[in-house]
C-alpha positions in Angstrom: 0.0 0.0 0.1 1.3 3.4 -0.7 1.6 6.3 1.5 -0.2 9.4 0.9 2.9 11.2 -0.2 3.6 8.4 -2.7 0.2 8.5 -3.9 0.2 12.2 -4.5 3.6 11.8 -6.5 2.1 9.1 -8.5 -0.8 11.3 -9.7 1.4 14.2 -10.4 0.4 16.5 -7.4 3.3 18.4 -5.7 4.5 16.9 -2.4 5.9 20.3 -1.0 3.8 22.3 1.2 2.6 25.3 -0.3 1.8 28.5 1.6 -1.1 30.5 0.1 -1.4 34.1 1.2 -5.0 35.5 1.0 -5.2 39.0 -0.2 -5.5 41.3 2.6 -5.2 45.2 2.8 -2.9 46.3 5.6 -3.4 49.8 6.8 -1.7 50.7 9.9 -0.4 54.3 9.3 -2.5 57.5 9.4 -5.8 58.4 11.1 -9.0 56.5 10.8 -10.4 58.8 8.0 -7.4 58.1 5.8 -8.0 54.3 6.5 -11.7 54.7 5.6 -10.8 56.2 2.3 -8.5 53.6 1.3 -11.2 51.0 2.3 -13.9 52.8 0.3 -11.4 53.2 -2.7 -10.3 49.6 -2.7 -13.8 48.1 -2.2 -12.5 45.5 0.1 -13.2 44.9 3.7 -10.3 45.7 6.0 -9.3 46.5 9.6 -9.2 49.9 10.9 -6.6 50.5 13.7 -7.3 53.2 16.3 -4.7 54.9 18.4 -5.9 52.9 21.5 -4.6 49.8 19.6 -7.9 48.2 19.0 -8.9 47.3 15.4 -12.2 46.8 13.7 -13.4 45.2 10.4 -15.1 47.7 8.0 -16.8 47.0 4.9 -16.7 49.4 1.9 -20.3 50.5 2.2 -19.9 51.5 5.8 -16.7 53.2 5.1 -18.4 55.2 2.4 -21.2 56.3 4.6 -18.9 57.7 7.3 -16.7 59.5 4.7 -19.8 61.0 3.1 -21.0 62.3 6.5 -17.6 63.4 7.5 -17.2 65.3 4.3 -20.5 67.1 4.7 -19.5 68.6 8.2 -17.7 72.0 8.6 -14.0 72.1 9.4 -14.5 72.6 13.2 -16.7 69.5 13.4 -14.5 67.7 11.2 -11.6 68.2 13.7 -13.9 66.9 16.6 -15.0 63.9 14.8 -11.4 63.1 13.7 -10.2 63.3 17.1 -13.1 61.2 18.5 -12.7 58.5 15.9 -9.0 58.1 16.5 -9.4 57.9 20.1 -11.0 54.8 21.1 -13.6 52.3 20.2 -16.5 54.0 22.0 -15.9 57.3 20.0 -15.6 55.4 16.7 -18.7 53.5 17.2 -20.6 56.7 18.2 -19.5 58.5 15.0 -20.3 55.3 12.9 -23.8 55.1 14.4 -24.2 59.0 13.6 -23.1 58.5 10.0 -25.5 55.6 9.5 -28.4 57.7 10.8 -27.4 60.7 8.8 -27.1 58.7 5.5 -30.5 57.0 6.1 -32.2 60.3 6.3 
């Protein structure tokens, strides 16, 4: 009886272990708004990393909603939102909820 390795060789399959890397967007630099713009542009789900060290998976549709809401604010509100989003998970989730409510109206 053949071993699994011998069987694979006999039918023409490689016996070497191949490492397959999945396509992943790695965004660690910049603030959250820049990361969201990259996610929306790439149209692929990715992690957003906050200054607190926590990260959250964001889909492109949610990223677009947040960016659309952010861009509609005046500059003083944009500064406040940017600061809150970068700080921690609570601030990020608050702004995300606000963006979803704002876009639905």
